[in-house]
C-alpha positions as CSV (number, residue, x, y, z in Angstrom):
1,M,21.9,7.4,35.1
2,V,18.7,9.5,35.4
3,S,19.1,12.2,38.5
4,K,16.7,12.4,41.1
5,Q,15.2,15.7,39.6
6,Q,14.8,14.7,36.1
7,N,11.6,14.5,35.2
8,S,10.9,14.4,30.8
9,F,7.9,14.4,29.1
10,E,8.1,13.9,25.3
11,F,4.9,14.6,23.4
12,K,4.7,13.5,19.5
13,K,2.1,13.4,17.3
14,A,1.8,11.1,14.3
15,E,2.1,12.6,10.9
16,S,-0.8,10.4,9.9
17,P,-5.0,11.0,9.8
18,I,-5.6,8.4,12.5
19,G,-5.2,11.1,15.3
20,M,-2.5,9.7,17.6
21,T,-0.1,10.8,20.0
22,V,2.9,9.5,21.9
23,L,4.2,9.8,25.4
24,N,7.7,8.9,25.9
25,A,8.2,9.5,29.6
26,V,10.9,9.5,32.3
27,M,9.7,10.3,36.4
28,T,11.8,10.5,39.7
29,D,10.0,12.7,41.6
30,F,6.5,13.7,39.9
31,S,3.1,12.9,40.7
32,Y,0.1,13.2,38.3
33,S,-2.9,14.3,39.8
34,E,-6.3,12.5,39.4
35,H,-7.3,13.1,35.5
36,A,-9.3,11.3,32.8
37,H,-8.7,11.4,28.8
38,E,-11.1,11.5,25.9
39,E,-8.7,9.0,24.0
40,I,-7.6,5.7,24.8
41,A,-4.7,5.6,26.1
42,V,-2.5,2.5,26.2
43,G,1.0,2.0,27.3
44,V,3.6,0.0,28.5
45,T,5.9,0.3,31.7
46,L,9.7,0.1,30.3
47,S,11.4,0.4,34.0
48,G,10.8,1.1,37.6
49,I,7.7,0.8,38.7
50,Q,4.3,3.1,38.0
51,E,1.8,3.0,41.1
52,F,-1.3,4.9,40.3
53,T,-5.2,4.3,41.1
54,C,-7.6,3.9,38.3
55,N,-11.5,4.2,39.2
56,G,-10.8,3.8,43.0
57,S,-8.4,0.7,42.5
58,L,-4.5,0.5,43.5
59,F,-2.5,-0.7,40.6
60,R,1.6,-1.0,40.6
61,S,2.8,-1.4,37.1
62,H,6.2,-3.7,36.9
63,P,8.4,-3.2,33.4
64,G,7.0,-5.2,30.8
65,D,3.4,-4.3,31.9
66,I,0.7,-3.3,29.8
67,L,-1.4,0.1,31.0
68,I,-5.1,0.7,29.7
69,F,-7.2,3.6,30.2
70,N,-10.9,3.6,28.5
71,P,-12.0,7.2,28.0
72,G,-13.1,8.6,31.2
73,D,-11.2,6.4,33.5
74,V,-10.0,8.7,36.2
75,H,-6.7,7.4,37.3
76,N,-3.3,9.2,38.5
77,G,0.5,8.3,39.2
78,H,3.6,8.2,40.4
79,P,7.1,6.5,41.0
80,G,6.5,3.2,43.0
81,D,9.9,3.2,44.1
82,N,13.3,4.7,44.4
83,D,14.2,4.2,41.1
84,A,13.3,6.4,37.6
85,L,9.8,5.3,36.2
86,K,10.2,5.0,32.1
87,Y,7.1,4.4,30.0
88,T,5.8,4.3,26.4
89,M,1.9,5.7,26.2
90,L,-0.2,6.2,23.1
91,Y,-3.0,8.0,22.5
92,L,-5.4,7.2,20.3
93,D,-8.6,8.6,19.0
94,R,-11.3,6.5,20.3
95,R,-13.8,7.5,17.7
96,D,-11.5,6.0,15.1
97,F,-10.1,3.2,17.1
98,Y,-13.8,1.5,17.8
99,A,-14.8,2.2,14.2
100,L,-12.1,-0.2,13.3
101,A,-12.6,-2.5,16.3
102,A,-16.1,-2.6,14.9
103,S,-14.5,-4.1,11.8
104,T,-13.3,-7.0,13.7
105,V,-16.4,-8.2,15.0
106,D,-19.5,-9.1,14.6
107,K,-22.3,-5.9,14.1
108,K,-24.1,-6.8,17.3
109,Q,-21.2,-6.4,19.7
110,P,-21.0,-2.1,20.4
111,C,-18.5,-2.2,23.5
112,F,-15.0,-2.0,23.3
113,R,-14.4,-0.9,26.5
114,M,-11.2,-3.0,28.3
115,P,-12.1,-4.3,31.7
116,E,-8.6,-5.0,32.6
117,T,-6.3,-1.8,33.6
118,N,-2.7,-3.5,34.5
119,F,-1.7,-7.0,33.1
120,R,1.2,-8.7,31.1
121,D,0.8,-9.5,27.4
122,N,3.9,-9.7,25.1
123,V,2.2,-9.5,21.9
124,L,0.1,-6.4,22.7
125,K,3.6,-5.2,24.4
126,K,5.3,-5.2,21.3
127,M,2.7,-3.7,18.8
128,I,2.5,-0.6,21.2
129,L,6.3,-0.3,21.0
130,E,6.2,-0.9,17.2
131,M,3.5,1.6,17.2
132,S,4.9,4.0,18.7
133,G,8.1,4.2,16.7
134,L,5.6,5.0,13.5
135,V,5.3,8.6,14.6
136,S,8.3,9.7,12.7
137,P,6.7,10.2,8.6
138,E,10.6,9.1,7.6
139,T,10.1,5.3,8.7
140,S,6.4,4.8,8.1
141,S,3.5,5.2,5.7
142,G,-0.4,5.9,6.7
143,L,-1.1,2.4,5.5
144,E,1.6,1.0,8.1
145,Y,-0.1,3.4,10.9
146,E,-3.6,1.7,9.7
147,Q,-2.3,-1.4,9.7
148,L,-1.0,-1.7,13.1
149,Q,-3.9,0.3,14.5
150,Y,-6.4,-2.4,13.5
151,E,-3.6,-5.1,14.6
152,I,-4.1,-3.8,18.1
153,A,-8.0,-3.3,17.9
154,K,-8.1,-6.9,16.9
155,H,-5.8,-8.0,20.2
156,F,-8.5,-6.1,22.2
157,S,-11.5,-7.5,20.6
158,R,-9.7,-11.1,21.1
159,R,-8.8,-10.5,24.9
160,L,-12.9,-9.4,25.2
161,G,-13.5,-12.7,23.4
162,I,-15.7,-11.3,20.5
163,F,-13.5,-11.6,17.4
164,I,-14.4,-12.9,14.2
165,P,-11.8,-14.4,12.7
166,D,-10.4,-13.5,9.1
167,A,-12.4,-15.4,6.2
168,F,-11.7,-16.0,2.6
169,I,-14.6,-16.4,-0.3
170,E,-13.8,-18.1,-3.7
171,N,-16.7,-15.8,-5.1
172,K,-15.8,-12.3,-4.5
173,D,-17.6,-9.5,-4.4
174,S,-17.6,-7.1,-7.7
175,L,-16.6,-4.1,-6.1
176,L,-14.0,-5.5,-3.9
177,L,-12.5,-7.2,-7.1
178,R,-12.4,-3.6,-8.7
179,A,-10.9,-2.7,-5.5
180,R,-8.0,-5.4,-6.0
181,D,-7.5,-4.3,-9.5
182,Y,-7.0,-1.1,-8.3
183,I,-4.3,-2.1,-5.9
184,L,-2.5,-4.7,-8.0
185,D,-2.3,-1.3,-11.1
186,N,-1.1,1.2,-8.3
187,I,1.2,-1.0,-6.5
188,T,4.4,1.0,-6.8
189,R,2.8,4.0,-4.8
190,D,1.5,4.1,-1.1
191,I,-1.8,3.6,-1.9
192,S,-4.2,4.8,1.0
193,I,-7.6,3.0,2.0
194,E,-9.5,6.4,1.8
195,E,-8.8,6.1,-1.8
196,L,-10.1,2.6,-1.9
197,C,-13.2,3.5,0.0
198,S,-14.0,6.1,-2.5
199,L,-13.4,3.9,-5.6
200,V,-16.0,1.5,-4.5
201,N,-18.1,4.2,-2.6
202,I,-18.0,2.1,0.6
203,S,-17.4,3.5,4.0
204,K,-14.0,2.6,5.7
205,F,-14.8,0.4,8.2
206,H,-17.3,-1.3,6.2
207,F,-14.6,-1.9,3.7
208,I,-12.3,-3.1,5.8
209,R,-14.8,-6.1,7.5
210,L,-15.9,-6.8,3.4
211,F,-12.5,-7.2,2.2
212,R,-10.9,-9.3,4.9
213,S,-13.8,-11.5,4.9
214,Q,-13.4,-12.0,1.3
215,F,-9.6,-11.9,0.7
216,G,-8.5,-13.3,4.5
217,M,-6.7,-10.1,5.2
218,T,-7.2,-6.7,5.8
219,P,-6.7,-4.1,2.5
220,H,-3.6,-3.0,4.5
221,K,-2.1,-6.3,5.2
222,Y,-3.0,-7.3,1.3
223,I,-1.2,-4.2,-0.2
224,L,1.9,-4.9,1.7
225,N,1.9,-8.5,1.3
226,Q,1.6,-7.6,-2.6
227,K,4.6,-5.1,-2.6
228,I,6.5,-7.8,-0.8
229,N,5.7,-10.3,-3.5
230,M,6.3,-7.8,-6.4
231,V,9.9,-7.3,-4.4
232,R,11.1,-10.7,-4.2
233,Q,10.4,-11.0,-8.1
234,A,12.4,-7.9,-8.6
235,L,15.2,-9.4,-6.4
236,K,15.7,-12.5,-8.6
237,T,16.8,-10.0,-11.6
238,G,19.7,-8.7,-9.4
239,A,18.5,-4.9,-9.3
240,P,19.9,-3.7,-6.2
241,P,17.6,-3.2,-2.9
242,S,18.1,0.0,-2.7
243,M,17.0,0.6,-6.2
244,V,13.7,-2.1,-5.6
245,A,12.8,-0.1,-2.5
246,Q,12.4,3.1,-4.8
247,D,10.5,1.3,-7.6
248,F,8.1,0.1,-5.1
249,G,7.4,3.2,-3.0
250,F,9.1,2.2,0.1
251,F,10.8,5.1,1.9
252,D,14.3,3.4,1.7
253,A,15.9,0.0,1.7
254,S,15.8,-0.5,5.8
255,H,11.8,0.4,5.2
256,M,11.5,-2.1,2.8
257,N,14.0,-4.6,4.6
258,R,11.3,-4.6,7.8
259,H,8.3,-5.5,6.2
260,F,10.3,-8.1,3.6
261,K,12.3,-9.5,7.0
262,R,9.0,-10.0,8.5
263,T,7.7,-12.3,5.5
264,Y,10.6,-14.4,4.7
265,G,13.0,-14.2,7.9
266,I,15.8,-12.4,5.8
267,T,16.3,-9.4,4.5
268,P,16.3,-8.7,0.7
269,K,20.1,-8.3,0.3
270,Q,20.4,-12.0,2.2
271,Y,17.7,-13.5,0.0
272,Q,19.2,-12.2,-3.1
273,R,23.0,-13.3,-1.8
274,Q,21.4,-16.8,-1.1
275,L,19.7,-17.0,-5.1
276,F,22.7,-16.1,-6.8
277,K,25.3,-18.0,-4.3
278,R,23.5,-21.1,-5.7
279,E,24.1,-20.3,-9.3
């Protein structure tokens, strides 16, 4: 149980060029003075009640609630009752995030400021907490950072009603085919989006927009999807999952398990066990 006088503020900077800082906080008798951030701040109240004002309006955030502060939003904050307040907050570079969000919408939509400050959204909550867990370089890659940040940006666009769905075009642009072939030739490495953009000489966010319009998914997701497809084929040979994970550029078996289970609902070991049980 947290003592009355215990306050804890743990900041972690992501080991990635996306420019994210994570705050895990516990507050019992601390109050923030009014301030504003240059970044986009998006977080989740985990326990207790967070009472705060933002741009002159009063809010009470309950466990599971989302909090969003746009750059420049003036706010304060303190525990709203006698219980310890716990929350997680992501601070995202606004230039990177807004540029990424722009790849999810029509070019005529310039504004991504969120009109909502405190609300319920279980899908966004899950993404925020997952993103906060990527600050350790031992459990993630730059590709995962960007893919999850893209999903959060896409979710913002959906809430704003300006999201343009992914598409799939049969006749692919030659530059995009060149990028796809490069992915397939280097699938065992941790391929960066910067590599692909340099290969085809297209800006990062224009490349993401074009890629998802022609392949039905972002380059981040396409790379992970191809890795998992090849992992599945390798598992059919009876190779140990730990060896397969290493062969396809995952940090370890648990890192591979996370992505494999999202696609197939079971772990690689369970998948392999089921295959050979039937023989």
